[in-house]
C-alpha positions as MATLAB code, in Angstrom:
seq = 'MREMKYMVFAEEVTIGEDSCTVYGIKCVRGGQVIASVPDITDDRARIEEAAELCNRLRLDPLQLNDIAEDTAPAELRK';
ca = [
     -71.830  -45.373  256.684;
     -72.293  -42.508  258.564;
     -73.284  -42.865  262.406;
     -76.895  -42.211  263.226;
     -77.697  -40.424  266.215;
     -81.298  -39.955  268.157;
     -82.060  -36.540  269.230;
     -85.200  -35.475  271.122;
     -86.787  -32.427  269.785;
     -89.463  -30.068  271.461;
     -92.965  -28.358  270.012;
     -95.075  -25.864  271.626;
     -99.040  -27.218  271.091;
    -101.882  -25.182  271.316;
    -105.415  -26.675  272.157;
    -107.822  -23.827  272.715;
    -106.218  -21.630  275.089;
    -104.126  -23.825  277.071;
    -100.401  -24.655  275.427;
     -97.676  -27.054  276.750;
     -94.670  -28.638  275.497;
     -94.233  -31.828  273.915;
     -91.374  -33.832  272.655;
     -90.696  -36.380  270.052;
     -87.546  -38.130  268.676;
     -85.645  -37.625  265.518;
     -83.180  -40.141  263.858;
     -80.443  -37.720  262.211;
     -77.481  -39.277  259.738;
     -75.027  -37.253  258.113;
     -76.662  -33.853  259.121;
     -80.139  -34.932  257.766;
     -83.141  -36.134  259.186;
     -83.964  -39.533  258.273;
     -86.805  -40.305  260.536;
     -88.923  -38.665  263.350;
     -91.823  -38.868  265.471;
     -93.187  -35.902  266.932;
     -95.582  -35.360  269.994;
     -94.974  -38.531  271.796;
     -95.087  -36.939  275.575;
     -94.877  -34.001  277.771;
     -92.350  -35.863  279.862;
     -88.754  -34.542  278.594;
     -86.854  -37.087  281.252;
     -88.906  -40.126  279.544;
     -88.368  -38.956  275.841;
     -84.605  -38.215  276.810;
     -84.174  -41.682  278.332;
     -86.031  -43.372  275.117;
     -83.390  -41.571  272.782;
     -80.493  -42.842  274.723;
     -81.897  -46.144  274.887;
     -82.237  -45.790  270.938;
     -78.557  -44.518  270.337;
     -77.379  -47.244  272.986;
     -78.730  -49.821  270.872;
     -78.410  -48.277  267.700;
     -81.921  -48.948  266.610;
     -82.869  -49.096  263.246;
     -84.960  -46.173  262.007;
     -87.715  -48.587  261.216;
     -88.235  -48.974  264.934;
     -88.723  -45.558  265.778;
     -92.408  -45.826  265.484;
     -92.572  -48.844  267.997;
     -90.349  -46.792  270.593;
     -92.640  -43.938  270.478;
     -95.708  -46.200  270.984;
     -94.067  -47.851  273.843;
     -92.759  -44.406  275.678;
     -96.120  -42.668  274.949;
     -98.556  -42.355  278.109;
    -100.502  -45.299  278.852;
    -103.817  -43.452  278.028;
    -102.460  -42.557  274.865;
    -101.672  -45.910  273.634;
    -103.544  -48.064  271.378;
];
């Protein structure tokens, strides 16, 4: 089985006249994205930490949404 790797990706988001960079996490195996969650936070350090944790724990891609929810800013959590 090929090894999975969790990686951070960035997107530019524009709301009205304002724009900012937001970050998500994707899980890649064999060069293909098998899971991803965009627009988690605008804090690159925080999302890098989360991706590192996913790699270290060899997280199942099915748990990626839980990690995204835990990593999102408190005011955006359900």
